[in-house]
All heavy atoms as an XYZ file, in Angstrom:
946
protein
N      -6.142     -0.809    -11.503
C      -6.640     -1.547    -10.366
C      -7.928     -0.868     -9.911
O      -7.926      0.311     -9.579
C      -5.516     -1.474     -9.290
C      -5.845     -2.080     -8.002
S      -4.413     -2.197     -6.904
C      -4.086     -0.507     -6.511
N      -8.979     -1.610     -9.923
C     -10.281     -1.095     -9.522
C     -10.771     -1.845     -8.304
O     -11.000     -3.052     -8.356
C     -11.274     -1.226    -10.659
C     -12.576     -0.503    -10.401
C     -13.486     -0.542    -11.628
O     -13.012     -0.802    -12.740
O     -14.673     -0.308    -11.414
N     -10.896     -1.125     -7.195
C     -11.332     -1.724     -5.944
C     -12.760     -1.250     -5.633
O     -12.996     -0.068     -5.550
C     -10.376     -1.353     -4.817
C      -8.899     -1.695     -5.063
C      -8.018     -1.104     -4.009
C      -8.728     -3.184     -5.125
N     -13.659     -2.182     -5.473
C     -15.098     -1.857     -5.267
C     -15.522     -2.111     -3.826
O     -15.082     -3.089     -3.186
C     -15.947     -2.713     -6.186
C     -15.673     -2.545     -7.660
C     -16.563     -1.493     -8.189
C     -16.451     -1.420     -9.718
N     -16.989     -0.231    -10.222
N     -16.401     -1.249     -3.365
C     -16.982     -1.404     -2.016
C     -17.654     -2.758     -1.869
O     -18.251     -3.258     -2.800
C     -18.011     -0.310     -1.756
C     -17.440      1.053     -1.535
C     -18.494      2.123     -1.301
O     -19.633      1.779     -0.883
O     -18.184      3.291     -1.572
N     -17.490     -3.365     -0.692
C     -18.128     -4.624     -0.385
C     -17.376     -5.839     -0.858
O     -17.861     -6.954     -0.698
N     -16.196     -5.663     -1.418
C     -15.408     -6.782     -1.925
C     -14.134     -6.980     -1.119
O     -13.623     -6.048     -0.526
C     -15.025     -6.568     -3.406
C     -16.203     -6.722     -4.313
O     -17.173     -7.417     -4.039
N     -16.154     -6.028     -5.445
N     -13.638     -8.203     -1.144
C     -12.370     -8.593     -0.519
C     -11.283     -8.629     -1.599
O     -11.565     -9.061     -2.732
C     -12.485     -9.972      0.085
C     -13.437    -10.057      1.250
C     -14.778    -10.320      1.074
C     -12.970     -9.881      2.552
C     -15.654    -10.390      2.122
C     -13.824     -9.947      3.630
C     -15.187    -10.218      3.415
N     -10.084     -8.177     -1.238
C      -8.988     -8.144     -2.204
C      -7.687     -8.581     -1.530
O      -7.464     -8.327     -0.353
C      -8.769     -6.733     -2.769
C      -9.889     -6.269     -3.643
C     -10.926     -5.517     -3.095
C      -9.933     -6.577     -5.001
C     -11.977     -5.085     -3.870
C     -10.985     -6.158     -5.780
C     -12.004     -5.413     -5.225
O     -13.056     -4.990     -5.989
N      -6.843     -9.197     -2.363
C      -5.468     -9.480     -1.981
C      -4.628     -8.446     -2.728
O      -4.486     -8.508     -3.932
C      -5.099    -10.897     -2.428
C      -3.635    -11.229     -2.264
N      -3.044    -12.205     -3.036
C      -2.667    -10.726     -1.484
C      -1.767    -12.274     -2.721
N      -1.525    -11.386     -1.778
N      -4.120     -7.461     -2.004
C      -3.296     -6.376     -2.548
C      -1.833     -6.729     -2.329
O      -1.444     -7.128     -1.212
C      -3.640     -5.070     -1.846
C      -2.795     -3.847     -2.156
C      -3.039     -3.375     -3.581
C      -3.108     -2.735     -1.168
N      -1.022     -6.593     -3.370
C       0.381     -6.915     -3.210
C       1.254     -6.150     -4.228
O       0.775     -5.697     -5.267
C       0.634     -8.419     -3.329
C       0.188     -9.039     -4.632
C       1.082     -9.284     -5.672
C      -1.147     -9.402     -4.819
C       0.637     -9.875     -6.840
C      -1.584     -9.970     -5.997
C      -0.674    -10.207     -7.011
O      -1.106    -10.791     -8.186
N       2.497     -6.036     -3.884
C       3.508     -5.452     -4.781
C       4.859     -5.951     -4.301
O       4.988     -6.462     -3.191
C       3.434     -3.937     -4.814
C       4.101     -3.347     -6.062
O       4.955     -3.957     -6.664
N       3.658     -2.160     -6.421
N       5.839     -5.780     -5.180
C       7.193     -6.290     -4.922
C       8.208     -5.207     -5.232
O       7.910     -4.258     -5.982
C       7.408     -7.485     -5.848
C       8.720     -8.229     -5.638
C       8.795     -9.445     -6.519
O       8.506     -9.371     -7.709
N       9.194    -10.567     -5.949
N       9.368     -5.355     -4.669
C      10.438     -4.405     -4.970
C      10.795     -4.444     -6.448
O      10.756     -5.515     -7.075
N      11.118     -3.276     -6.989
C      11.545     -3.196     -8.371
C      12.736     -4.140     -8.599
O      13.671     -4.159     -7.809
C      11.924     -1.752     -8.696
C      11.874     -1.439    -10.151
O      11.271     -2.141    -10.944
N      12.525     -0.361    -10.502
N      12.687     -4.940     -9.648
C      13.728     -5.939     -9.944
C      13.908     -6.921     -8.771
O      15.008     -7.416     -8.563
C      15.044     -5.269    -10.287
C      14.966     -4.504    -11.551
O      14.454     -4.967    -12.562
N      15.452     -3.239    -11.530
N      12.821     -7.170     -8.025
C      12.815     -8.107     -6.888
C      13.772     -7.689     -5.770
O      14.138     -8.508     -4.927
C      13.111     -9.525     -7.337
C      12.081    -10.076     -8.323
C      12.367    -11.483     -8.686
C      11.335    -11.974     -9.692
N      11.569    -13.359    -10.080
N      14.122     -6.409     -5.728
C      15.019     -5.938     -4.677
C      14.291     -5.696     -3.385
O      13.067     -5.545     -3.367
C      15.729     -4.661     -5.138
C      16.724     -4.947     -6.274
C      17.494     -3.713     -6.618
C      18.483     -4.075     -7.710
N      19.187     -2.905     -8.217
N      15.031     -5.588     -2.308
C      14.451     -5.376     -0.969
C      13.699     -4.033     -0.920
O      14.119     -3.052     -1.569
C      15.530     -5.387      0.080
C      16.085     -6.761      0.367
C      17.225     -6.712      1.348
C      16.734     -6.435      2.730
N      17.780     -6.592      3.781
N      12.632     -4.017     -0.126
C      11.901     -2.774      0.137
C      11.948     -2.432      1.633
O      11.647     -1.315      2.018
C      10.442     -2.816     -0.364
C       9.687     -3.987      0.252
C      10.404     -2.887     -1.881
C       8.190     -4.029     -0.078
N      12.315     -3.392      2.446
C      12.476     -3.193      3.909
C      13.897     -3.530      4.267
O      14.405     -4.591      3.936
C      11.504     -4.074      4.686
C      10.041     -3.868      4.311
C       9.336     -4.817      3.604
C       9.390     -2.681      4.705
C       8.011     -4.605      3.256
C       8.048     -2.476      4.352
C       7.368     -3.451      3.645
N      14.539     -2.593      5.014
C      15.937     -2.746      5.346
C      16.208     -2.783      6.848
O      17.223     -3.316      7.276
C      16.738     -1.605      4.708
C      16.585     -1.565      3.198
C      15.588     -0.817      2.618
C      17.429     -2.312      2.386
C      15.415     -0.816      1.244
C      17.254     -2.323      1.016
C      16.257     -1.569      0.441
N      15.308     -2.154      7.604
C      15.449     -2.121      9.055
C      14.083     -2.441      9.693
O      13.051     -2.364      9.023
C      15.895     -0.742      9.555
O      14.851      0.208      9.336
C      17.192     -0.286      8.869
N      14.128     -2.727     10.966
C      12.878     -2.980     11.713
C      11.976     -1.737     11.620
O      10.766     -1.853     11.480
C      13.211     -3.345     13.147
C      12.014     -3.726     13.958
N      11.350     -4.903     13.762
C      11.379     -3.081     14.961
C      10.328     -4.985     14.607
N      10.311     -3.875     15.352
N      12.584     -0.571     11.717
C      11.817      0.670     11.658
C      11.129      0.847     10.287
O      10.017      1.412     10.222
C      12.683      1.883     11.971
C      11.954      3.205     11.920
C      10.656      3.277     12.742
O      10.571      2.667     13.834
O       9.732      3.974     12.298
N      11.736      0.337      9.222
C      11.072      0.418      7.884
C       9.732     -0.343      7.895
O       8.745      0.149      7.353
C      11.957     -0.184      6.798
C      13.208      0.577      6.513
O      14.173     -0.006      6.032
N      13.226      1.879      6.801
N       9.715     -1.529      8.517
C       8.473     -2.291      8.628
C       7.416     -1.502      9.406
O       6.270     -1.409      9.008
C       8.727     -3.655      9.313
C       9.497     -4.646      8.503
C      10.878     -4.787      8.667
C       8.860     -5.454      7.560
C      11.578     -5.728      7.939
C       9.564     -6.399      6.809
C      10.922     -6.511      7.008
O      11.637     -7.431      6.259
N       7.856     -0.950     10.532
C       6.919     -0.173     11.365
C       6.399      1.055     10.633
O       5.214      1.394     10.733
C       7.565      0.241     12.679
C       7.766     -0.935     13.617
O       6.997     -1.885     13.583
N       8.795     -0.857     14.437
N       7.272      1.728      9.918
C       6.884      2.910      9.155
C       5.846      2.544      8.066
O       4.856      3.214      7.886
C       8.117      3.556      8.515
C       7.856      4.825      7.776
C       7.464      5.974      8.447
C       8.008      4.887      6.401
C       7.236      7.160      7.750
C       7.757      6.049      5.709
C       7.382      7.198      6.393
N       6.071      1.424      7.400
C       5.120      0.957      6.370
C       3.777      0.616      7.004
O       2.726      0.946      6.422
C       5.705     -0.238      5.634
C       4.936     -0.591      4.363
C       5.165      0.123      3.202
C       4.040     -1.651      4.334
C       4.475     -0.185      2.027
C       3.365     -1.965      3.191
C       3.571     -1.241      2.029
N       3.793     -0.003      8.170
C       2.529     -0.322      8.855
C       1.788      0.950      9.236
O       0.548      1.025      9.152
C       2.768     -1.174     10.085
C       3.212     -2.618      9.799
C       3.611     -3.334     11.094
C       2.118     -3.395      9.071
N       2.508      1.997      9.642
C       1.857      3.275      9.940
C       1.275      3.894      8.661
O       0.202      4.507      8.690
C       2.857      4.247     10.604
C       3.172      3.876     12.029
C       3.921      4.976     12.793
N       5.166      5.397     12.184
C       6.351      4.817     12.389
N       6.440      3.762     13.176
N       7.437      5.297     11.834
N       1.959      3.718      7.541
C       1.421      4.175      6.244
C       0.117      3.460      5.931
O      -0.854      4.061      5.472
C       2.421      3.957      5.126
C       3.651      4.839      5.167
C       3.266      6.216      4.794
C       4.413      7.184      4.861
N       3.947      8.555      4.689
N       0.077      2.153      6.149
C      -1.139      1.377      5.941
C      -2.267      1.929      6.819
O      -3.380      2.150      6.355
C      -0.900     -0.122      6.229
C       0.004     -0.737      5.141
C      -2.234     -0.868      6.316
C       0.417     -2.163      5.444
N      -1.939      2.142      8.073
C      -2.923      2.667      9.015
C      -3.517      4.030      8.565
O      -4.705      4.234      8.591
C      -2.306      2.809     10.395
C      -3.274      3.255     11.457
C      -2.625      3.326     12.840
O      -1.444      2.949     13.008
O      -3.323      3.793     13.755
N      -2.634      4.909      8.109
C      -3.074      6.231      7.704
C      -3.758      6.291      6.334
O      -4.683      7.052      6.130
C      -1.895      7.217      7.720
C      -1.358      7.463      9.101
O      -2.081      7.371     10.071
N      -0.078      7.725      9.187
N      -3.282      5.494      5.396
C      -3.730      5.598      3.998
C      -4.770      4.566      3.585
O      -5.543      4.831      2.653
C      -2.547      5.512      3.050
C      -1.502      6.574      3.250
C      -2.003      8.004      3.008
O      -1.654      8.876      3.774
N      -2.851      8.206      2.041
N      -4.820      3.418      4.221
C      -5.741      2.356      3.765
C      -6.891      2.129      4.752
O      -8.023      1.924      4.339
C      -4.977      1.039      3.505
C      -3.975      1.247      2.374
C      -5.934     -0.093      3.171
C      -3.172      0.030      1.998
N      -6.617      2.173      6.048
C      -7.649      1.880      7.039
C      -8.869      2.811      6.940
O      -9.972      2.363      7.182
C      -7.067      1.776      8.436
C      -6.270      0.502      8.519
C      -8.129      1.850      9.531
C      -5.714      0.124      9.857
N      -8.735      4.082      6.539
C      -9.963      4.875      6.393
C     -10.946      4.315      5.351
O     -12.137      4.575      5.396
C      -9.433      6.252      5.932
C      -8.058      6.320      6.494
C      -7.542      4.915      6.407
N     -10.450      3.473      4.450
C     -11.276      2.898      3.373
C     -11.609      1.440      3.607
O     -12.588      0.933      3.035
C     -10.526      2.967      2.028
C     -10.102      4.349      1.621
C      -8.874      4.862      2.046
C     -10.917      5.114      0.853
C      -8.466      6.136      1.657
C     -10.516      6.410      0.428
C      -9.312      6.893      0.865
O      -8.921      8.143      0.474
N     -10.785      0.735      4.355
C     -10.853     -0.728      4.388
C     -10.708     -1.282      5.803
O     -10.183     -0.631      6.675
C      -9.704     -1.334      3.574
S      -9.673     -0.835      1.876
N     -11.119     -2.529      5.935
C     -10.747     -3.327      7.071
C      -9.602     -4.218      6.617
O      -9.666     -4.842      5.575
C     -11.925     -4.209      7.523
C     -13.048     -3.454      8.162
C     -14.178     -4.334      8.604
O     -13.910     -5.500      9.020
O     -15.320     -3.877      8.543
N      -8.530     -4.206      7.386
C      -7.384     -5.079      7.087
C      -7.603     -6.402      7.805
O      -7.727     -6.443      9.023
C      -6.073     -4.441      7.573
C      -5.874     -3.043      6.983
C      -4.877     -5.368      7.252
C      -5.712     -3.003      5.496
N      -7.698     -7.458      7.025
C      -7.943     -8.800      7.583
C      -6.625     -9.542      7.895
O      -6.578    -10.312      8.857
C      -8.805     -9.612      6.648
C     -10.121     -8.935      6.234
C     -10.831     -9.736      5.177
C     -10.986     -8.735      7.448
N      -5.613     -9.303      7.070
C      -4.302     -9.924      7.282
C      -3.281     -9.150      6.476
O      -3.626     -8.495      5.496
C      -4.326    -11.387      6.841
N      -2.062     -9.223      6.927
C      -0.980     -8.621      6.160
C       0.305     -9.425      6.388
O       0.431    -10.112      7.420
C      -0.756     -7.149      6.552
C      -0.623     -6.886      8.014
C      -1.621     -6.503      8.865
C       0.567     -6.967      8.805
N      -1.139     -6.373     10.139
C       0.222     -6.633     10.131
C       1.887     -7.281      8.558
C       1.130     -6.627     11.176
C       2.800     -7.272      9.589
C       2.411     -6.956     10.874
N       1.194     -9.329      5.408
C       2.493    -10.005      5.527
C       3.508     -9.102      4.811
O       3.351     -8.767      3.640
C       2.423    -11.383      4.849
S       3.974    -12.281      4.892
N       4.528     -8.690      5.572
C       5.600     -7.876      5.034
C       6.838     -8.729      4.943
O       7.337     -9.190      5.981
C       5.819     -6.649      5.904
C       4.653     -5.752      6.230
C       5.055     -4.560      7.081
C       3.939     -5.315      4.963
N       7.338     -8.937      3.742
C       8.545     -9.719      3.501
C       9.641     -8.748      3.095
O       9.357     -7.605      2.683
C       8.288    -10.758      2.410
C       7.098    -11.675      2.696
S       7.355    -12.714      4.126
C       8.488    -13.887      3.434
N      10.908     -9.133      3.149
C      11.970     -8.192      2.809
C      11.833     -7.528      1.436
O      12.161     -6.368      1.271
C      13.248     -9.037      2.869
C      12.914    -10.099      3.887
C      11.452    -10.405      3.644
N      11.281     -8.239      0.452
C      11.179     -7.638     -0.904
C       9.759     -7.498     -1.431
O       9.588     -7.174     -2.598
C      12.049     -8.414     -1.887
C      11.461     -9.750     -2.270
O      10.647    -10.319     -1.517
N      11.865    -10.277     -3.402
N       8.752     -7.748     -0.609
C       7.370     -7.605     -1.087
C       6.421     -7.525      0.112
O       6.800     -7.791      1.247
C       6.971     -8.693     -2.063
C       6.924    -10.068     -1.488
N       8.035    -10.819     -1.172
C       5.863    -10.849     -1.167
C       7.669    -11.979     -0.694
N       6.354    -12.039     -0.665
N       5.143     -7.214     -0.207
C       4.110     -7.181      0.827
C       2.824     -7.765      0.291
O       2.593     -7.796     -0.941
C       3.880     -5.759      1.355
C       3.216     -4.831      0.381
C       1.849     -4.771      0.251
C       3.985     -4.003     -0.427
C       1.232     -3.912     -0.660
C       3.397     -3.162     -1.341
C       2.021     -3.107     -1.462
N       2.006     -8.269      1.199
C       0.649     -8.752      0.913
C      -0.283     -8.129      1.920
O       0.050     -8.088      3.119
C       0.567    -10.279      1.056
C       1.492    -11.037      0.189
N       1.153    -11.467     -1.066
C       2.756    -11.469      0.394
C       2.170    -12.122     -1.602
N       3.152    -12.137     -0.732
N      -1.478     -7.695      1.457
C      -2.498     -7.186      2.366
C      -3.810     -7.772      1.938
O      -4.199     -7.666      0.758
C      -2.570     -5.648      2.325
C      -1.225     -5.021      2.647
C      -3.649     -5.164      3.297
C      -1.163     -3.520      2.418
N      -4.521     -8.408      2.852
C      -5.878     -8.900      2.614
C      -6.824     -7.892      3.201
O      -6.753     -7.592      4.394
C      -6.065    -10.278      3.247
C      -7.440    -10.915      3.069
C      -7.769    -11.149      1.601
C      -7.504    -12.212      3.840
N      -7.693     -7.338      2.375
C      -8.547     -6.252      2.826
C      -9.968     -6.389      2.355
O     -10.250     -7.080      1.375
C      -7.972     -4.882      2.434
C      -7.591     -4.642      0.970
C      -8.791     -4.147      0.165
C      -6.482     -3.627      0.919
N     -10.868     -5.752      3.103
C     -12.281     -5.651      2.735
C     -12.560     -4.164      2.537
O     -12.319     -3.349      3.434
C     -13.187     -6.202      3.844
C     -14.637     -5.964      3.596
C     -15.325     -6.702      2.650
C     -15.327     -4.997      4.270
C     -16.646     -6.490      2.388
C     -16.664     -4.735      4.024
C     -17.331     -5.518      3.091
N     -13.045     -3.783      1.354
C     -13.288     -2.381      1.045
C     -14.614     -1.921      1.602
O     -15.662     -2.446      1.253
C     -13.239     -2.154     -0.476
C     -13.479     -0.676     -0.810
C     -11.907     -2.602     -1.089
N     -14.544     -0.943      2.500
C     -15.749     -0.330      3.085
C     -16.190      0.877      2.251
O     -17.380      1.124      2.094
C     -15.512      0.116      4.541
C     -15.160     -0.971      5.483
C     -15.016     -0.458      6.910
C     -13.827      0.490      7.017
N     -13.554      0.936      8.375
N     -15.214      1.666      1.771
C     -15.485      2.871      1.002
C     -14.489      2.973     -0.145
O     -13.278      2.890      0.087
C     -15.301      4.139      1.870
C     -16.205      4.134      3.080
O     -17.423      4.033      2.939
N     -15.618      4.197      4.263
N     -14.980      3.191     -1.357
C     -14.092      3.396     -2.496
C     -13.456      4.757     -2.453
O     -12.382      4.975     -3.041
C     -14.860      3.248     -3.831
C     -15.302      1.836     -4.126
C     -16.132      1.798     -5.403
O     -15.741      2.429     -6.416
O     -17.145      1.098     -5.387
N     -14.136      5.707     -1.826
C     -13.593      7.080     -1.739
C     -14.146      7.724     -0.469
O     -15.149      7.300      0.092
C     -13.980      7.897     -2.963
O     -15.386      8.036     -3.031
N     -13.426      8.761     -0.037
C     -13.867      9.544      1.105
C     -13.703     11.021      0.768
O     -12.894     11.378     -0.106
C     -13.106      9.189      2.409
C     -11.582      9.391      2.244
C     -13.434      7.792      2.880
C     -10.803      9.193      3.507
N     -14.434     11.850      1.454
C     -14.316     13.312      1.289
C     -13.382     13.810      2.365
O     -13.592     13.582      3.554
C     -15.662     14.008      1.385
C     -16.682     13.426      0.397
C     -15.516     15.506      1.200
C     -16.349     13.605     -1.058
N     -12.315     14.471      1.918
C     -11.334     15.033      2.873
C     -11.010     16.438      2.410
O     -10.552     16.629      1.266
C     -10.097     14.161      2.890
C      -9.119     14.513      3.972
C      -7.968     13.516      4.014
O      -8.215     12.382      4.462
O      -6.855     13.876      3.603
N     -11.198     17.416      3.276
C     -10.960     18.818      2.907
C     -11.694     19.198      1.609
O     -11.118     19.807      0.708
C      -9.463     19.106      2.794
C      -8.714     18.917      4.063
O      -9.275     19.138      5.155
N      -7.494     18.469      3.995
N     -12.955     18.756      1.533
C     -13.819     19.053      0.386
C     -13.333     18.439     -0.920
O     -13.768     18.802     -1.992
C     -14.038     20.567      0.224
C     -14.707     21.189      1.430
C     -14.963     22.676      1.245
O     -14.940     23.165      0.114
O     -15.180     23.340      2.282
N     -12.421     17.442     -0.854
C     -11.931     16.736     -2.033
C     -12.304     15.278     -1.916
O     -12.232     14.689     -0.844
C     -10.432     16.875     -2.152
C      -9.942     18.253     -2.484
C      -8.462     18.275     -2.646
C      -7.974     19.685     -2.925
N      -6.514     19.760     -3.020
N     -12.730     14.696     -3.067
C     -13.036     13.273     -3.103
C     -11.732     12.511     -3.358
O     -11.115     12.651     -4.425
C     -14.045     12.994     -4.230
C     -14.561     11.599     -4.194
O     -14.683     11.003     -3.126
N     -14.863     11.034     -5.354
N     -11.303     11.731     -2.363
C     -10.047     10.959     -2.488
C     -10.394      9.479     -2.571
O     -11.079      8.947     -1.705
C      -9.118     11.260     -1.301
C      -8.861     12.755     -1.214
C      -7.827     10.469     -1.408
C      -8.142     13.188      0.024
N      -9.877      8.830     -3.599
C     -10.191      7.399     -3.817
C      -9.195      6.511     -3.091
O      -8.063      6.925     -2.779
C     -10.173      7.052     -5.318
O      -8.833      7.174     -5.810
C     -11.123      7.923     -6.109
N      -9.622      5.294     -2.845
C      -8.734      4.291     -2.258
C      -7.507      4.074     -3.159
O      -6.400      4.003     -2.664
C      -9.500      2.974     -2.043
C      -8.700      1.747     -1.607
C      -7.927      2.014     -0.334
C      -9.604      0.542     -1.475
N      -7.727      4.000     -4.480
C      -6.603      3.798     -5.396
C      -5.563      4.907     -5.260
O      -4.360      4.639     -5.199
C      -7.079      3.767     -6.841
C      -7.675      2.426     -7.201
O      -7.550      1.447     -6.488
N      -8.345      2.364     -8.341
N      -6.017      6.152     -5.181
C      -5.055      7.252     -5.054
C      -4.367      7.233     -3.714
O      -3.199      7.577     -3.597
C      -5.726      8.594     -5.313
O      -6.683      8.898     -4.338
N      -5.073      6.796     -2.678
C      -4.481      6.713     -1.353
C      -3.416      5.627     -1.297
O      -2.370      5.807     -0.662
C      -5.570      6.455     -0.318
O      -5.087      6.696      0.973
N      -3.642      4.495     -1.979
C      -2.612      3.446     -2.045
C      -1.395      3.972     -2.774
O      -0.226      3.767     -2.334
C      -3.184      2.171     -2.738
C      -4.222      1.518     -1.826
C      -2.053      1.192     -3.072
C      -5.022      0.415     -2.491
N      -1.621      4.683     -3.884
C      -0.507      5.261     -4.622
C       0.301      6.246     -3.770
O       1.521      6.230     -3.794
N      -0.405      7.066     -3.015
C       0.247      8.020     -2.144
C       1.077      7.293     -1.071
O       2.228      7.688     -0.773
C      -0.809      8.944     -1.474
C      -0.278      9.912     -0.450
C       0.678     10.920     -1.101
C      -1.438     10.633      0.219
N       0.524      6.221     -0.535
C       1.233      5.458      0.476
C       2.563      4.902     -0.087
O       3.604      5.058      0.539
C       0.371      4.266      0.940
C       1.054      3.335      1.917
S       0.108      1.868      2.318
C       0.384      0.840      0.904
N       2.508      4.329     -1.274
C       3.715      3.726     -1.845
C       4.731      4.802     -2.289
O       5.919      4.622     -2.109
C       3.326      2.849     -3.052
C       2.469      1.629     -2.699
C       2.105      0.842     -3.949
C       3.149      0.745     -1.681
N       4.248      5.922     -2.801
C       5.164      7.002     -3.188
C       5.835      7.625     -1.991
O       7.033      7.888     -1.997
C       4.423      8.087     -3.980
C       4.092      7.700     -5.423
C       3.568      8.869     -6.235
N       2.450      9.575     -5.613
C       1.180      9.215     -5.726
N       0.831      8.148     -6.415
N       0.220      9.929     -5.135
N       5.084      7.853     -0.900
C       5.691      8.457      0.265
C       6.638      7.501      0.965
O       7.676      7.938      1.466
C       4.602      8.985      1.230
O       3.834      7.924      1.725
N       6.334      6.206      0.960
C       7.253      5.238      1.497
C       8.550      5.188      0.684
O       9.653      5.182      1.219
C       6.640      3.834      1.585
C       7.576      2.816      2.194
C       7.782      2.766      3.559
C       8.295      1.944      1.361
C       8.682      1.847      4.110
C       9.177      1.040      1.914
C       9.370      1.003      3.266
O      10.269      0.122      3.834
N       8.391      5.196     -0.637
C       9.556      5.225     -1.544
C      10.408      6.438     -1.288
O      11.656      6.337     -1.188
C       9.085      5.193     -3.013
O       8.403      3.957     -3.268
C      10.257      5.344     -3.967
N       9.791      7.599     -1.107
C      10.538      8.829     -0.852
C      11.339      8.680      0.451
O      12.527      9.077      0.524
C       9.561      9.996     -0.753
C      10.085     11.311     -1.224
C       9.055     12.408     -1.353
N       7.787     12.274     -0.646
C       6.627     11.969     -1.206
N       6.530     11.762     -2.516
N       5.518     11.867     -0.504
N      10.737      8.113      1.477
C      11.419      7.952      2.769
C      12.603      6.987      2.641
O      13.691      7.273      3.164
C      10.439      7.453      3.828
N      12.437      5.882      1.929
C      13.515      4.909      1.760
C      14.619      5.514      0.897
O      15.808      5.340      1.168
C      12.997      3.585      1.153
C      12.083      2.884      2.149
C      14.160      2.675      0.710
C      12.717      2.491      3.453
N      14.240      6.247     -0.147
C      15.251      6.901     -0.987
C      16.040      7.907     -0.166
O      17.284      7.986     -0.311
C      14.620      7.552     -2.198
C      14.242      6.555     -3.296
O      14.696      5.429     -3.242
N      13.469      6.985     -4.246
N      15.381      8.660      0.679
C      16.112      9.600      1.552
C      17.016      8.875      2.545
O      18.150      9.289      2.751
C      15.127     10.495      2.320
C      14.463     11.534      1.443
O      14.972     11.886      0.392
N      13.298     12.016      1.869
N      16.506      7.795      3.118
C      17.285      6.999      4.072
C      18.581      6.472      3.449
O      19.630      6.481      4.066
C      16.443      5.837      4.563
C      17.172      4.798      5.385
C      16.299      3.608      5.702
O      15.319      3.731      6.415
N      16.649      2.467      5.146
N      18.484      6.003      2.194
C      19.600      5.345      1.565
C      20.344      6.201      0.545
O      21.240      5.716     -0.166
C      19.118      4.057      0.872
C      18.609      3.053      1.858
O      19.208      2.826      2.896
N      17.460      2.453      1.577
N      19.918      7.478      0.430
C      20.517      8.409     -0.549
C      20.397      7.852     -1.962
O      21.367      7.800     -2.731
C      21.998      8.703     -0.204
C      22.476      9.958     -0.863
O      21.676     10.835     -1.216
N      23.770     10.050     -1.072
N      19.196      7.377     -2.294
C      18.870      6.820     -3.604
C      17.912      7.732     -4.341
O      17.375      8.684     -3.772
C      18.169      5.467     -3.460
C      18.955      4.347     -2.915
C      20.316      4.289     -2.699
C      18.409      3.112     -2.441
N      20.651      3.075     -2.146
C      19.504      2.336     -1.964
C      17.152      2.586     -2.356
C      19.355      1.061     -1.454
C      16.998      1.303     -1.848
C      18.096      0.559     -1.408
N      17.662      7.378     -5.598
C      16.619      8.010     -6.414
C      15.918      6.879     -7.179
O      16.440      5.785     -7.277
C      17.160      9.030     -7.413
O      18.077      8.361     -8.309
C      17.866     10.191     -6.710
N      14.729      7.173     -7.673
C      14.055      6.201     -8.542
C      13.007      5.344     -7.826
O      12.688      5.559     -6.673
N      12.523      4.379     -8.597
C      11.409      3.514     -8.133
C      11.891      2.495     -7.137
O      12.935      1.885     -7.329
C      10.768      2.817     -9.324
O      10.261      3.709    -10.252
N      11.105      2.307     -6.115
C      11.357      1.241     -5.146
C      10.497      0.033     -5.491
O      10.970     -1.125     -5.388
C      11.059      1.717     -3.723
C      11.282      0.742     -2.592
C      12.774      0.397     -2.481
C      10.803      1.322     -1.274
N       9.248      0.285     -5.875
C       8.287     -0.798     -6.158
C       8.138     -1.038     -7.644
O       8.417     -0.149     -8.453
C       6.910     -0.415     -5.573
C       6.869     -0.351     -4.092
C       6.991      0.833     -3.420
C       6.702     -1.522     -3.335
C       6.973      0.918     -2.052
C       6.660     -1.468     -1.954
C       6.805     -0.241     -1.312
N       7.616     -2.215     -7.976
C       7.194     -2.469     -9.361
C       6.151     -1.436     -9.721
O       5.423     -0.918     -8.864
C       6.616     -3.859     -9.503
C       7.668     -4.922     -9.470
C       7.101     -6.245     -9.816
N       8.169     -7.228     -9.929
C       7.979     -8.455    -10.305
N       6.769     -8.880    -10.593
N       8.988     -9.267    -10.373
N       6.035     -1.154    -11.026
C       5.207     -0.039    -11.474
C       3.755     -0.186    -11.042
O       3.121      0.780    -10.675
C       5.324      0.079    -12.983
C       5.080      1.465    -13.471
C       5.521      1.599    -14.903
O       5.254      0.747    -15.716
N       6.191      2.708    -15.212
N       3.199     -1.375    -11.121
C       1.767     -1.532    -10.820
C       1.567     -2.499     -9.665
O       2.048     -3.616     -9.687
C       1.034     -2.067    -12.049
C       1.001     -1.064    -13.168
C       0.037     -1.484    -14.240
C       0.036     -0.401    -15.302
N      -1.131     -0.399    -16.103
N       0.837     -1.999     -8.657
C       0.389     -2.895     -7.587
C      -0.719     -3.779     -8.141
O      -1.476     -3.370     -9.026
C      -0.115     -2.093     -6.421
O       0.906     -1.371     -5.833
N      -0.846     -4.947     -7.582
C      -1.896     -5.889     -8.020
C      -2.934     -6.037     -6.893
O      -2.589     -5.976     -5.714
C      -1.312     -7.267     -8.303
C      -0.166     -7.265     -9.278
C      -0.621     -7.308    -10.659
C       0.604     -7.410    -11.564
N       0.352     -7.504    -12.904
N      -4.147     -6.192     -7.301
C      -5.250     -6.447     -6.339
C      -6.156     -7.514     -6.948
O      -6.853     -7.244     -7.946
C      -6.027     -5.171     -6.054
N      -6.111     -8.692     -6.378
C      -6.957     -9.815     -6.862
C      -8.229     -9.847     -6.026
O      -8.184     -9.865     -4.813
C      -6.211    -11.128     -6.701
C      -4.908    -11.172     -7.460
C      -5.070    -11.838     -8.753
C      -3.694    -11.829     -9.436
N      -3.567    -12.656    -10.517
N      -9.367     -9.828     -6.721
C     -10.665     -9.909     -6.066
C     -10.796    -11.326     -5.499
O     -10.519    -12.312     -6.191
C     -11.776     -9.606     -7.052
C     -13.140     -9.524     -6.401
O     -13.284     -9.646     -5.210
N     -14.143     -9.309     -7.227
N     -11.230    -11.432     -4.264
C     -11.428    -12.739     -3.612
C     -12.917    -12.968     -3.450
O     -13.610    -12.211     -2.778
C     -10.715    -12.769     -2.240
C      -9.239    -12.553     -2.443
C     -11.018    -14.087     -1.523
C      -8.459    -12.418     -1.170
N     -13.378    -14.000     -4.111
C     -14.798    -14.361     -4.032
C     -15.027    -15.158     -2.750
O     -14.279    -16.075     -2.419
C     -15.185    -15.247     -5.222
C     -15.032    -14.557     -6.574
C     -16.027    -13.451     -6.830
O     -17.172    -13.565     -6.331
O     -15.668    -12.485     -7.506
N     -16.057    -14.767     -2.005
C     -16.383    -15.493     -0.775
C     -17.789    -16.058     -0.858
O     -18.596    -15.666     -1.609
C     -16.265    -14.597      0.499
C     -14.814    -14.331      0.767
C     -17.037    -13.333      0.344
């Protein structure tokens, strides 16, 4: 997935085997905080939709990468970190192991 500055994208992913990724109201709020911390430094969020087994985010990329603690961190790696940390929290909550999301998130470029 390659996200370029100045472009609009529809970012989405689904639960592994179409299973639920949100189980409580707090799960939705926690995921929104993850979006705020991991995606907003790079993008403007134009719209989002969180469904029980998948999510959609419409975004405009302002920066492909940012410098943090003298390290260049990309938007792609930040999205991966967001999904891994959310998965870890849900696995801890439910005493599970393994993947929560499908292996690859999708990002469709939207021409305007």
